[in-house]
N, C-alpha and C positions, 0 to 999 in steps of 0.2 A: 283762296286761303293757302299759306305756305305749309309745308309738312312740319317746318319748326313750330310753328304755332300750335298746330295739332298735337305734336309731341309735348310741347309745355303743358297743353291742357291735361293730356294724359298723365304726365308726370306729377302735375300738382294734385290731380284727383287721386292717384295712387298713394302720394305721400300724405296728404292731409284729410282726405274725404273717403276713406275706405274703397278707392278706386271709381267712386260715382262721378260722373259729369253728364249734365243734361244739355243737348242741343235740339232746338225746336226751329222750324221753318214755317213762317205764316205768309201771307200774300204778298206783304210789303215790307217784312222785317224778319230778323232772327232773333233769337234769345239764347243765352248760355249761362248756364249756372252750376255751380258744384252741388253734389249731392242729389237728392229726387225730391222735387217739390211736392209738398203734401196737398196742396189746393191751387187753383187756378187763380182765384182772386182773393186778397186780404186788404183791408183798411187799417190792420193794427200797425202803429208806427214802429214797433219792435222787430217787426218781421222783414225778412229780406227778400226782394224780388229778383229775378233773373235779370241779367245784364242784357241790353237791347241794342241793336244795331241795324244798320240798312243792309250790311253785308255781314257773313259769317265772320269774317276777319275783324270787324269793327266790334262786333258783340263779344268775340273771344278775347281780344285785346282788352276790352274794358274788365271782363272777369277775371283775367289774369293780373290786371293792375290792382285789383281789390278782392282777393280770394276769399269768399265767405260762403258758408252753406246756405244755400237759397231754400225758402220756406214756401214760397208761391211764385206762380209765373209773372203776375203782374199786380199792381197796386192802382193801376187805371181803373176807372169806372168802366165796367163792361156793359152797361145798359145804355 
């Protein structure tokens, strides 16, 4: 991931989300979201999940393209 994308995440978090950005690494994917998710899973249609990517850069780019406060890590079924 380039320093530019990381700086853009920090700047967006500082300007719009009280400085909060969450970055998570899983076995096969990354997730990035603004704010601090309050729960792991949600099936509510009005809640926002973290952006997912195969790389940190992919997930970060998606989050920057649509910067919204995330409510949950995922809406995928975890069972």
